[in-house]
C-alpha positions as CSV (number, residue, x, y, z in Angstrom):
1,M,-43.9,5.7,-24.1
2,A,-43.3,2.2,-22.9
3,F,-40.1,2.2,-20.9
4,S,-40.9,-1.2,-19.3
5,K,-39.4,-3.2,-22.1
6,F,-36.1,-1.3,-21.8
7,K,-35.6,-2.0,-18.1
8,D,-32.2,-3.2,-17.0
9,K,-32.7,-6.9,-16.3
10,T,-29.1,-7.6,-15.4
11,K,-29.3,-5.7,-12.1
12,K,-25.9,-4.1,-12.7
13,N,-27.2,-0.7,-11.6
14,K,-28.4,-2.0,-8.3
15,A,-26.8,-0.1,-5.4
16,K,-24.2,-2.0,-3.3
17,V,-24.9,-2.0,0.4
18,F,-21.9,-1.4,2.7
19,V,-22.0,-3.3,6.0
20,P,-19.6,-1.7,8.5
21,G,-18.9,-4.8,10.5
22,H,-18.3,-7.2,7.5
23,E,-14.9,-7.3,5.9
24,G,-14.3,-9.6,3.0
25,P,-11.1,-11.6,2.4
26,V,-8.0,-9.5,2.4
27,R,-5.4,-10.1,-0.3
28,V,-1.9,-9.0,0.5
29,K,0.9,-8.4,-2.0
30,L,4.1,-9.8,-0.7
31,P,7.5,-8.5,-1.8
32,N,9.5,-10.4,-4.4
33,S,13.2,-11.5,-4.0
34,K,14.7,-8.0,-4.4
35,E,11.9,-6.0,-2.8
36,V,11.6,-5.1,0.9
37,I,8.7,-4.0,3.2
38,G,9.4,-0.7,4.9
39,I,7.7,2.1,7.0
40,I,8.0,5.8,6.2
41,T,9.7,7.5,9.0
42,Q,10.2,11.0,7.5
43,R,9.2,13.0,4.4
44,C,12.2,14.8,3.0
45,G,10.4,17.0,0.4
46,G,9.5,16.4,-3.2
47,S,9.1,12.8,-3.8
48,R,11.8,11.6,-1.4
49,M,11.5,10.1,2.1
50,Q,13.4,8.2,4.8
51,V,12.1,4.6,5.1
52,S,12.9,2.1,7.9
53,C,13.1,-1.3,6.2
54,M,12.4,-4.7,7.6
55,D,16.0,-5.8,6.8
56,G,17.3,-3.3,9.4
57,K,18.5,-0.6,7.1
58,T,17.2,3.0,6.7
59,R,17.0,4.0,3.0
60,N,16.4,7.3,1.2
61,C,13.6,6.4,-1.2
62,R,11.8,8.2,-4.0
63,V,8.5,7.7,-5.8
64,P,9.1,7.1,-9.5
65,G,7.5,9.5,-12.0
66,R,5.0,6.9,-13.2
67,K,3.5,6.5,-9.7
68,R,4.0,10.0,-8.4
69,R,0.4,11.1,-8.7
70,G,-1.1,7.7,-7.9
71,L,0.5,7.2,-4.5
72,W,-0.3,9.5,-1.6
73,L,2.1,8.8,1.2
74,R,2.4,9.9,4.8
75,E,4.7,9.1,7.7
76,G,3.8,5.8,9.2
77,D,2.6,4.2,6.0
78,A,3.8,0.6,5.2
79,I,5.2,0.3,1.6
80,I,7.2,-2.0,-0.6
81,I,10.4,-0.6,-1.9
82,E,13.0,-1.9,-4.4
83,P,16.6,-1.1,-3.4
84,W,18.8,0.2,-6.1
85,E,21.3,-2.4,-7.4
86,F,24.3,0.0,-7.4
87,D,23.5,1.8,-4.2
88,D,21.9,-0.1,-1.3
89,D,21.1,3.0,0.7
90,K,18.5,4.2,-1.8
91,G,15.4,2.8,-3.3
92,D,12.2,3.2,-5.2
93,V,8.7,3.0,-3.8
94,L,6.6,0.4,-5.6
95,F,3.4,-0.2,-3.5
96,K,1.5,1.2,-0.5
97,Y,-0.4,-1.1,1.9
98,T,-3.9,-0.3,3.1
99,E,-4.9,-0.5,6.8
100,N,-6.5,-4.0,6.3
101,Q,-3.4,-5.2,4.5
102,V,-1.2,-4.0,7.3
103,R,-3.3,-5.8,9.9
104,K,-3.0,-9.0,7.8
105,L,0.8,-8.6,7.4
106,K,1.1,-8.3,11.2
107,E,-1.0,-11.5,11.7
108,M,1.2,-13.3,9.2
109,G,4.4,-12.1,11.0
110,K,5.8,-10.3,8.0
111,L,5.6,-6.8,9.5
112,D,7.3,-6.2,12.9
113,T,6.3,-2.8,14.3
114,D,5.8,-1.2,17.7
115,A,2.3,-0.8,19.2
116,S,2.6,3.0,18.7
117,E,2.7,2.7,14.9
118,F,-0.5,2.4,12.9
């Protein structure tokens, strides 16, 4: 058997090396006109939670059904929410930021938090 002629010459199967000190460029999704950045302050059960938003309001938000299994949320996570158009005290969770994205948001001045958070 001659397996040499069937070798993978594209090098797609080569293992990627993870270097702990090296971080690539961080892309951060910014909220659109209706969306707001917020921080989860309390889980209320089910898919609902209290969110402290950057516009100064505290909203009762929920995770929509299409994202319920994809988003794992805890207290202290930074998220993007979309307030409901008919009730401004409620909203839907659209996106969760990673730790690197939160760090980048703080550098950009888009996220104002205490030193105790994150």
